[in-house]
C-alpha positions as CSV (number, residue, x, y, z in Angstrom):
1,M,114.3,-6.7,39.6
2,L,117.5,-8.0,41.0
3,C,120.4,-8.7,38.5
4,Y,120.7,-12.1,37.1
5,C,124.3,-12.3,38.1
6,C,123.4,-12.7,41.7
7,S,125.2,-9.6,42.8
8,G,122.3,-8.5,44.9
9,K,122.1,-5.2,43.0
10,A,119.2,-4.1,40.8
11,F,119.6,-5.2,37.1
12,A,119.3,-1.6,36.0
13,E,122.2,-0.6,38.2
14,C,124.4,-3.7,37.6
15,C,124.5,-5.6,34.2
16,Q,121.8,-3.8,32.2
17,P,123.9,-0.8,31.3
18,Y,126.6,-3.1,29.9
19,L,124.1,-5.2,27.9
20,S,122.5,-2.0,26.5
21,G,125.8,-0.5,25.5
22,Q,125.5,2.5,27.9
23,A,128.6,1.5,29.8
24,Q,131.6,-0.8,29.6
25,P,132.6,-3.2,32.5
26,D,135.6,-1.9,34.3
27,S,136.9,-5.3,35.5
28,C,137.0,-8.8,34.2
29,E,134.7,-9.9,37.0
30,R,132.1,-7.4,35.9
31,L,132.5,-8.5,32.3
32,M,132.0,-12.2,33.4
33,R,128.9,-11.3,35.4
34,S,127.5,-9.3,32.5
35,R,128.1,-12.2,30.1
36,Y,126.3,-14.5,32.6
37,S,123.4,-12.1,32.5
38,A,123.5,-12.0,28.7
39,F,123.1,-15.8,28.7
40,C,120.1,-15.4,31.1
41,V,118.4,-13.1,28.6
42,A,119.8,-14.8,25.5
43,D,121.6,-11.7,24.3
44,S,123.9,-13.5,21.8
45,Q,125.1,-10.2,20.2
46,Y,126.5,-9.0,23.6
47,L,128.2,-12.4,24.1
48,L,129.9,-12.2,20.6
49,A,130.8,-8.5,21.1
50,T,132.6,-9.3,24.4
51,L,134.4,-12.3,23.0
52,A,138.1,-11.7,22.0
53,A,138.3,-11.2,18.2
54,E,140.3,-14.3,17.6
55,Q,137.6,-16.4,19.3
56,R,134.6,-14.9,17.4
57,A,135.1,-17.0,14.3
58,S,134.5,-20.2,16.2
59,E,131.2,-19.0,17.7
60,S,127.9,-18.2,16.2
61,A,125.1,-16.0,17.5
62,A,122.6,-18.7,16.6
63,A,124.4,-21.4,18.6
64,L,124.8,-19.1,21.7
65,E,121.2,-18.1,21.6
66,A,120.0,-21.7,21.1
67,F,121.9,-22.8,24.2
68,A,120.7,-19.8,26.3
69,K,117.1,-20.5,25.4
70,A,117.4,-24.3,26.0
71,V,118.4,-24.0,29.7
72,H,117.2,-22.1,32.8
73,F,120.1,-20.4,34.6
74,C,119.6,-20.6,38.4
75,K,122.7,-19.2,40.1
76,L,126.1,-17.7,39.6
77,E,128.7,-18.1,42.3
78,V,132.0,-16.2,41.8
79,K,134.8,-18.1,43.6
80,H,137.8,-15.9,42.8
81,A,138.7,-12.9,40.6
82,I,142.0,-11.4,39.7
83,S,142.0,-8.2,37.6
84,E,145.3,-6.8,36.5
85,P,145.7,-3.8,34.1
86,K,145.9,-5.9,30.8
87,Q,144.6,-9.4,31.9
88,G,142.4,-11.1,34.4
89,Q,140.9,-14.3,35.5
90,V,137.6,-15.3,37.2
91,S,136.7,-18.6,38.7
92,F,133.0,-19.3,38.9
93,I,130.2,-21.9,39.0
94,A,127.0,-21.3,37.0
95,S,124.1,-23.6,37.7
96,F,121.3,-24.3,35.3
97,I,118.4,-26.6,34.7
98,Q,118.2,-28.7,31.5
99,H,116.3,-31.9,30.8
100,N,115.3,-32.4,34.4
101,K,118.8,-32.1,35.6
102,L,120.7,-29.5,37.5
103,E,123.9,-28.9,35.5
104,F,127.0,-26.9,36.3
105,I,129.6,-24.9,34.4
106,A,132.6,-24.7,36.7
107,E,135.2,-22.6,34.9
108,V,138.3,-20.5,35.3
109,S,137.9,-17.9,32.6
110,D,140.7,-15.8,31.1
111,F,140.2,-12.2,30.0
112,I,142.3,-9.5,28.2
113,F,142.0,-5.7,28.2
114,Q,142.3,-4.1,24.8
115,D,140.4,-0.8,24.9
116,R,137.9,-2.8,26.9
117,W,137.6,-6.2,28.6
118,Y,137.2,-9.3,26.5
119,Y,136.7,-13.0,27.3
120,T,139.4,-15.1,25.7
121,S,139.0,-18.7,27.0
122,G,138.2,-20.9,29.9
123,K,139.3,-24.1,31.6
124,L,136.3,-26.2,32.6
125,T,136.1,-28.5,35.5
126,A,133.6,-31.4,35.2
127,L,131.0,-31.5,37.9
128,P,128.4,-34.2,37.9
129,A,124.8,-33.3,37.0
130,I,122.1,-33.9,39.6
131,K,118.9,-35.6,38.4
132,L,115.9,-33.7,39.7
133,G,113.1,-35.8,41.0
134,A,109.5,-34.6,40.7
135,N,109.2,-34.1,44.5
136,D,112.6,-32.5,44.9
137,P,112.7,-28.8,45.7
138,C,113.2,-26.8,42.6
139,P,116.8,-25.5,42.4
140,C,115.5,-22.1,41.2
141,G,114.6,-21.3,44.8
142,S,110.9,-20.8,44.3
143,G,110.1,-23.1,47.2
144,K,108.0,-25.3,45.0
145,K,108.5,-28.9,44.2
146,F,110.3,-29.4,40.9
147,K,107.2,-31.0,39.2
148,R,105.1,-27.9,40.2
149,C,107.5,-25.2,39.2
150,Q,106.8,-24.3,35.6
151,T,107.9,-20.7,35.7
152,H,111.3,-20.9,37.5
153,L,112.5,-17.8,39.3
154,P,114.9,-15.8,37.1
155,S,118.5,-16.2,38.2
156,G,119.6,-13.8,40.9
157,Q,116.1,-13.2,42.4
158,L,115.5,-13.5,46.1
159,R,114.9,-17.0,47.2
């Protein structure tokens, strides 16, 4: 299976080692991609563990998991990444389906390195949602009409 983060690599060779704790991301972009994959599989523990300590108090595993399970992530597009020794920034757009709409998270995320990479914050840019009509092609890339696509392709899979 290809990785959810749309890298084109196998999940087992891309984000899975990070989510399972077998490895640590060596750049802020890899951390951001692995966090996206964690949202795809609703791994709230990984999402909390990779959040900067000062941000953890404002997040809950239950809320992260509820959001992840309420949507269907379709695609991750990394626009730009800068990784310096102690800090980094990644600009991306994540697409997901929720309530018959294609929604977007367009964010410039900030990261710090303290023994490992952590997500600190992000600046969101509002993008309008797209209402999906029953006869529109499903944005998951299955090739089916939206009304016929009940088991959307997992994010990152070949279209």
